RODO-2510 file (C-alpha; in nm, 4 decimals, decimal comma):
residues 331
     n   res          X          Y          Z
     1     m    11,6772    11,4270     5,8175
     2     c    11,5901    11,2752     6,1528
     3     r    11,2653    11,4598     6,2172
     4     t    11,1400    11,4017     5,8620
     5     h    11,2541    11,0494     5,7810
     6     g    11,2374    10,9243     6,1395
     7     a    10,8645    10,9996     6,1595
     8     d    10,7404    10,7125     5,9410
     9     p    10,4592    10,5357     6,1346
    10     r    10,5285    10,2165     5,9377
    11     n    10,8882    10,2033     6,0587
    12     p    10,9215    10,1474     6,4367
    13     w    11,3016    10,1420     6,4164
    14     a    11,3007    10,4895     6,2625
    15     l    11,0483    10,6082     6,5229
    16     a    11,2778    10,4872     6,8007
    17     h    11,5595    10,6939     6,6535
    18     g    11,3326    10,9970     6,6392
    19     i    11,2667    10,9464     7,0111
    20     v    11,6436    10,9343     7,0720
    21     l    11,6687    11,2880     6,9363
    22     a    11,3402    11,4509     7,0328
    23     g    11,2389    11,2574     7,3443
    24     r    10,9136    11,0973     7,4499
    25     a    10,7029    11,3730     7,2912
    26     f    10,8227    11,2825     6,9393
    27     r    10,5323    11,2215     6,7031
    28     a    10,5012    11,0325     6,3767
    29     r    10,3814    11,2174     6,0714
    30     d    10,0288    11,0833     6,1287
    31     g    10,0169    11,2801     6,4555
    32     r    10,0392    10,9879     6,6977
    33     l    10,3069    10,9634     6,9640
    34     a    10,5933    10,7519     6,8328
    35     a    10,6106    10,5547     7,1586
    36     e    10,2401    10,4674     7,1302
    37     i    10,2821    10,3403     6,7747
    38     i    10,5819    10,1254     6,8643
    39     v    10,3839     9,9394     7,1314
    40     s    10,0320     9,9418     6,9890
    41     d    10,1272     9,8446     6,6334
    42     f    10,4353     9,6279     6,6812
    43     l    10,4409     9,4641     7,0254
    44     r    10,3484     9,0937     7,0101
    45     r    10,2349     8,8478     7,2784
    46     d    10,2766     8,4706     7,3027
    47     g    10,0880     8,3630     7,6111
    48     a    10,1192     7,9875     7,5580
    49     p    10,2964     7,7852     7,8331
    50     g    10,6662     7,8281     7,7679
    51     g    10,5876     8,0898     7,5030
    52     r    10,7779     8,4080     7,4279
    53     g    10,5570     8,6364     7,6340
    54     l    10,5784     8,9997     7,5228
    55     y    10,8205     9,0625     7,2388
    56     f    10,9071     9,2624     6,9295
    57     e    10,9988     9,0833     6,6093
    58     p    11,3415     9,1789     6,4710
    59     f    11,1822     9,2697     6,1351
    60     t    10,8387     9,2920     5,9779
    61     p    10,7543     9,0474     5,6949
    62     d    10,8574     9,3111     5,4370
    63     g    11,1995     9,3578     5,6018
    64     t    11,1324     9,6801     5,7925
    65     p    11,3401     9,6769     6,1129
    66     v    11,1473     9,6667     6,4397
    67     e    11,4057     9,5526     6,6936
    68     p    11,7141     9,4224     6,5102
    69     h    11,9086     9,4446     6,8377
    70     p    11,7582     9,2835     7,1506
    71     a    11,5911     9,5343     7,3865
    72     l    11,6429     9,8323     7,1551
    73     q    11,2816     9,9473     7,1925
    74     v    11,2597     9,9083     7,5716
    75     k    11,5938    10,0834     7,6149
    76     t    11,4735    10,3708     7,3957
    77     l    11,1532    10,4162     7,5955
    78     l    11,3371    10,4044     7,9285
    79     l    11,6075    10,6509     7,8297
    80     a    11,3412    10,8878     7,6972
    81     g    11,2215    10,9187     8,0566
    82     i    10,8918    10,7363     8,0168
    83     p    10,7844    10,6160     8,3642
    84     l    10,7516    10,2456     8,4369
    85     s    10,3851    10,2974     8,5250
    86     r    10,3026    10,4373     8,1790
    87     k    10,0276    10,2342     8,0116
    88     f    10,0271    10,1701     7,6399
    89     q     9,7367    10,0276     7,4448
    90     a     9,8527     9,7060     7,2797
    91     a     9,6359     9,5046     7,0404
    92     w     9,4982     9,2921     7,3279
    93     g     9,4771     9,5573     7,6011
    94     p     9,6864     9,7885     7,8204
    95     v    10,0546     9,7133     7,8788
    96     t    10,2845     9,9075     8,1106
    97     l    10,6497     9,9819     8,0495
    98     r    10,7158     9,7969     8,3762
    99     a    10,5717     9,4804     8,2170
   100     l    10,8153     9,5168     7,9268
   101     v    11,1062     9,5562     8,1703
   102     e    10,9943     9,2452     8,3594
   103     e    10,9850     9,0558     8,0300
   104     l    11,3373     9,1778     7,9565
   105     q    11,4511     9,0415     8,2930
   106     r    11,2931     8,7035     8,2180
   107     d    11,4720     8,6917     7,8834
   108     f    11,8059     8,8188     8,0154
   109     r    12,1086     8,5885     8,0148
   110     p    12,4303     8,6903     8,1938
   111     e    12,6362     8,6072     7,8830
   112     l    12,4906     8,9216     7,7192
   113     a    12,7471     9,1117     7,9254
   114     s    13,0165     8,9764     7,6950
   115     s    12,8142     8,9897     7,3707
   116     p    12,8243     9,2727     7,1161
   117     e    12,4446     9,2426     7,1012
   118     g    12,4093     9,2982     7,4748
   119     a    12,4474     9,6763     7,4679
   120     w    12,0781     9,7673     7,4586
   121     a    11,9668     9,5218     7,7300
   122     l    12,2565     9,6302     7,9548
   123     d    12,1686     9,9964     7,9073
   124     a    11,7978     9,9348     7,9709
   125     l    11,8382     9,7287     8,2865
   126     g    12,1162     9,9546     8,4107
   127     h    11,8623    10,2369     8,4212
   128     v    11,6181    10,0532     8,6462
   129     l    11,8469     9,8433     8,8688
   130     a    12,0452     9,9955     9,1547
   131     p    12,3818     9,8533     9,2710
   132     g    12,3317     9,5249     9,4529
   133     a    12,0130     9,4383     9,2631
   134     t    11,9323     9,0775     9,1738
   135     f    11,6508     8,9150     8,9805
   136     r    11,5540     8,5707     8,8496
   137     n    11,5352     8,5108     8,4769
   138     g    11,3162     8,2663     8,2882
   139     e    11,5723     7,9892     8,3300
   140     g    11,5484     8,0170     8,7078
   141     e    11,8968     8,1708     8,7351
   142     t    11,9600     8,4432     8,9903
   143     v    12,1191     8,7296     8,8021
   144     r    12,3445     8,9510     9,0142
   145     f    12,3588     9,2702     8,8152
   146     d    12,6780     9,3962     8,9814
   147     a    12,8587     9,0972     8,8321
   148     v    12,6986     9,1717     8,4952
   149     r    12,8225     9,5324     8,5153
   150     d    13,1770     9,4203     8,5966
   151     e    13,1839     9,1697     8,3106
   152     a    13,0552     9,4344     8,0691
   153     l    13,3456     9,6646     8,1622
   154     a    13,5902     9,3753     8,1189
   155     t    13,4345     9,3052     7,7761
   156     l    13,4868     9,6669     7,6742
   157     e    13,8487     9,6515     7,7892
   158     r    13,9114     9,3351     7,5864
   159     a    13,7447     9,4842     7,2798
   160     h    13,9681     9,7928     7,3090
   161     e    14,2965     9,6027     7,3497
   162     d    14,4324     9,6830     7,0022
   163     l    14,3434    10,0510     7,0297
   164     a    14,4812    10,0707     7,3842
   165     a    14,8098     9,9207     7,2663
   166     g    14,8263    10,1736     6,9819
   167     m    14,7578    10,4566     7,2244
   168     r    15,0334    10,3439     7,4614
   169     a    15,2782    10,3093     7,1699
   170     r    15,1745    10,6556     7,0398
   171     l    15,0900    10,5124     6,6984
   172     p    14,9066    10,7559     6,4692
   173     q    14,6408    10,4958     6,3957
   174     v    14,5331    10,1352     6,4454
   175     p    14,3899     9,9869     6,1236
   176     k    14,0240     9,8842     6,1281
   177     q    14,0270     9,5153     6,0370
   178     k    13,6999     9,3900     6,1871
   179     q    13,8771     9,3138     6,5145
   180     g    13,7835     9,3812     6,8746
   181     i    13,5449     9,6727     6,9099
   182     y    13,4931     9,6748     6,5333
   183     t    13,2989     9,3485     6,5563
   184     h    13,0271     9,5324     6,7538
   185     p    12,7253     9,7037     6,5930
   186     c    12,7897    10,0762     6,5441
   187     g    13,1552    10,0223     6,6273
   188     g    13,0762     9,9340     6,9868
   189     l    12,9695    10,2851     7,0833
   190     h    12,6326    10,1664     7,2141
   191     f    12,8196     9,9136     7,4272
   192     f    13,0462    10,1918     7,5540
   193     q    12,7401    10,4005     7,6429
   194     a    12,5811    10,1092     7,8284
   195     v    12,8973    10,0504     8,0345
   196     a    12,9789    10,4148     8,1031
   197     s    12,6245    10,4852     8,2176
   198     q    12,6633    10,2376     8,5045
   199     a    12,9314    10,4565     8,6615
   200     r    12,6753    10,7237     8,7472
   201     h    12,6280    10,5181     9,0660
   202     p    12,8999    10,6268     9,3155
   203     a    12,9425    10,2676     9,4379
   204     v    13,0105    10,1425     9,0850
   205     r    13,2448    10,4295     9,0117
   206     k    13,4424    10,3596     9,3301
   207     a    13,4683     9,9877     9,2550
   208     w    13,5941    10,0501     8,9013
   209     g    13,8512    10,3119     8,9998
   210     q    14,0474    10,4436     8,7004
   211     r    13,9465    10,1660     8,4612
   212     l    13,6660    10,3623     8,2957
   213     d    13,8840    10,6740     8,2704
   214     t    14,1283    10,4651     8,0667
   215     q    13,8484    10,3586     7,8328
   216     v    13,7553    10,7237     7,7787
   217     d    14,1192    10,7925     7,6875
   218     v    14,1059    10,5050     7,4368
   219     l    13,7906    10,6455     7,2783
   220     v    13,9518    10,9886     7,2413
   221     y    14,2581    10,8252     7,0832
   222     r    14,0272    10,6320     6,8504
   223     l    13,8883    10,9579     6,7096
   224     g    14,2251    11,0527     6,5588
   225     s    14,2982    10,6978     6,4487
   226     e    13,9698    10,6547     6,2661
   227     a    13,9577    11,0043     6,1185
   228     r    14,2940    10,9494     5,9454
   229     q    14,1659    10,6280     5,7883
   230     y    13,8409    10,7836     5,6659
   231     e    14,0215    11,0783     5,5111
   232     a    14,2738    10,8543     5,3365
   233     a    14,0009    10,6259     5,2039
   234     l    13,7903    10,9190     5,0791
   235     a    14,0911    11,0646     4,8973
   236     e    14,1390    10,7414     4,7047
   237     a    13,7878    10,5994     4,6709
   238     p    13,6046    10,6063     4,3371
   239     g    13,2693    10,7807     4,3358
   240     t    13,0569    10,4714     4,4016
   241     y    13,2391    10,4049     4,7287
   242     r    13,2243    10,7565     4,8706
   243     l    12,8689    10,7362     5,0006
   244     p    12,9269    10,4246     5,2174
   245     l    13,2441    10,5889     5,3550
   246     l    13,0586    10,9097     5,4345
   247     s    12,7857    10,7030     5,5997
   248     q    13,0481    10,5345     5,8204
   249     s    13,1945    10,8741     5,9061
   250     l    12,8519    11,0087     6,0012
   251     k    12,7947    10,7039     6,2213
   252     f    13,1245    10,7314     6,4061
   253     y    13,1482    11,1069     6,4607
   254     g    12,7826    11,1345     6,5626
   255     h    12,7995    10,8408     6,8028
   256     f    13,1305    10,9710     6,9425
   257     l    12,9704    11,3037     7,0372
   258     e    12,6622    11,1280     7,1735
   259     t    12,8695    10,8854     7,3814
   260     l    13,0866    11,1466     7,5515
   261     g    12,7892    11,3828     7,5816
   262     r    12,5912    11,1181     7,7679
   263     y    12,8938    11,0436     7,9850
   264     r    12,9235    11,4106     8,0801
   265     r    12,5505    11,4495     8,1516
   266     e    12,4998    11,1238     8,3399
   267     n    12,8289    11,1008     8,5270
   268     g    12,9350    11,4609     8,5727
   269     w    13,2481    11,4046     8,3646
   270     s    13,4595    11,7163     8,3133
   271     p    13,6834    11,6811     8,0062
   272     t    14,0475    11,7856     8,0221
   273     p    14,1656    12,0470     7,7696
   274     p    14,2934    11,7775     7,5258
   275     q    13,9640    11,5887     7,5607
   276     r    13,7714    11,9100     7,4994
   277     q    13,9821    11,9627     7,1861
   278     a    13,8859    11,6141     7,0690
   279     v    13,5164    11,6985     7,1118
   280     t    13,5675    12,0183     6,9083
   281     r    13,7480    11,8158     6,6423
   282     a    13,4593    11,5664     6,6276
   283     h    13,2198    11,8581     6,5698
   284     q    13,4368    11,9787     6,2813
   285     l    13,4624    11,6318     6,1279
   286     l    13,0868    11,5813     6,1550
   287     d    13,0239    11,9189     5,9893
   288     a    13,2599    11,8275     5,7055
   289     t    13,0883    11,4914     5,6593
   290     v    12,7412    11,6479     5,6360
   291     r    12,8721    11,9095     5,3943
   292     r    13,0129    11,6368     5,1694
   293     l    12,6839    11,4462     5,1832
   294     g    12,5070    11,7645     5,0790
   295     e    12,7495    11,8326     4,7946
   296     a    12,6904    11,4792     4,6659
   297     g    12,3154    11,5438     4,6554
   298     t    12,2487    11,2613     4,8994
   299     l    12,0379    11,4665     5,1385
   300     r    11,8134    11,5930     4,8562
   301     d    11,7416    11,2490     4,7170
   302     l    11,6872    11,0252     5,0181
   303     e    11,3557    10,8940     4,8831
   304     s    11,5296    10,7463     4,5790
   305     l    11,8033    10,6051     4,8004
   306     s    11,5391    10,4360     5,0183
   307     k    11,4284    10,2329     4,7166
   308     q    11,7673    10,1670     4,5582
   309     q    11,9792    10,1038     4,8701
   310     p    11,7391    10,0596     5,1629
   311     q    12,0042     9,9552     5,4158
   312     l    12,2226    10,2551     5,3385
   313     y    11,9155    10,4783     5,3616
   314     r    11,8291    10,3380     5,7049
   315     d    12,1882    10,3849     5,8202
   316     l    12,1851    10,7490     5,7168
   317     v    11,8528    10,8204     5,8874
   318     g    11,9401    10,6410     6,2121
   319     d    12,2866    10,7890     6,2273
   320     a    12,1516    11,1367     6,1525
   321     c    11,9371    11,1001     6,4668
   322     h    12,2333    10,9920     6,6778
   323     a    12,4493    11,2707     6,5337
   324     a    12,1838    11,5354     6,6009
   325     h    12,1441    11,3977     6,9524
   326     g    12,5219    11,4104     6,9958
   327     l    12,5244    11,7759     6,8940
   328     a    12,2376    11,8488     7,1318
   329     e    12,4286    11,6871     7,4200
   330     w    12,7047    11,9456     7,3776
   331     r    12,4910    12,2576     7,3487
***
C-alpha cells in the first residue's frame, strides 16, 4: 500500500510518507526522488519585506495535502538523514535543507511546545539543536530550546493525565472522549515521538530523570485500553462504520510500534518483559487489523475509495506507511 499509493508525484504528503518508510532514496512512480519533487514542485517563496519567506502551503488548490501540519516536510527530510548541505532545485534556483531549517527557526514560536500541532517542528529542530542551543526567531525572541524541550515533556504529561490515572487505579480502560492526548493529531503519537527523541541526549535524559519512563508506561497501558474499545466497537458496529474503525486501529497500532521502535533505536531503550509482551501484542493486533481490511476488500479497491472517500483513503495510505515503518523498526 505504502510503496504503491505513496509514490504519487502529485501528492507531496503521500511522498513524505513514502520517505518515512523507505528513506531518502524513495522515488515517485515517475522515477524522480520523492524529496526532490517535494521541494522543486511544492516549495514556495515570498521574498517581499515581512513576507513568508520559504514555505509549503497546507494544501494545493484542489485539496491535496502538502503540509497540513507545520514543519511536516522539513521534519521528514531531516529524519530521513538528508544532510543540511543538500541542495534542491526549487522553481527559482537552488535551496539547501539548511535554509529550510533556518526558515523553521524564524517561524518558530515557543508556544508550539504546548500545542498539539507542534510535534513536527519540535521533532525537526530537536534533530539539529544540541542541549543548550538558542536561536532568534522572526519576532526577535531568543528561543532557549532546553526550555522548549522541558515544556514539551510537561505538555505530554498533562495530555496523559487521564490515562495515567487509569493506569494507577488499574482500570481496564479509559474511554476515548476527545480529551487530553486524544485532541492531538494521530492520537498524540507524533508528539510523543518528538518528546522521546530529545532524551537521546544524555544531559536531557539526566535532567528528566524517571519522567519519560513513566510516559512510556502510560503508552503501554494505553495499548490495552484502546484495544478493548476498538474490539467492542467493531463487535457492535454496522457495516458502514467498520472501515473508519479499522482505519483508526491501523493508525494506532502502527504508530504505537513506530513510536516505541524509534525510542529503542534512538535512545537505547531496552523493554522489560511486560513491555516486550505489549510490543508483541501490538504486532498481533496490527496483523488482525490488516487481515480484516483485506477481508472487507478495502485493499483491493483503494482507487475507488480515493474518489468516494478521499480523506479515509489518505488516512489508510499514510497510516500504512507508519505501520510498515513500525514493523521495520522491530525487525
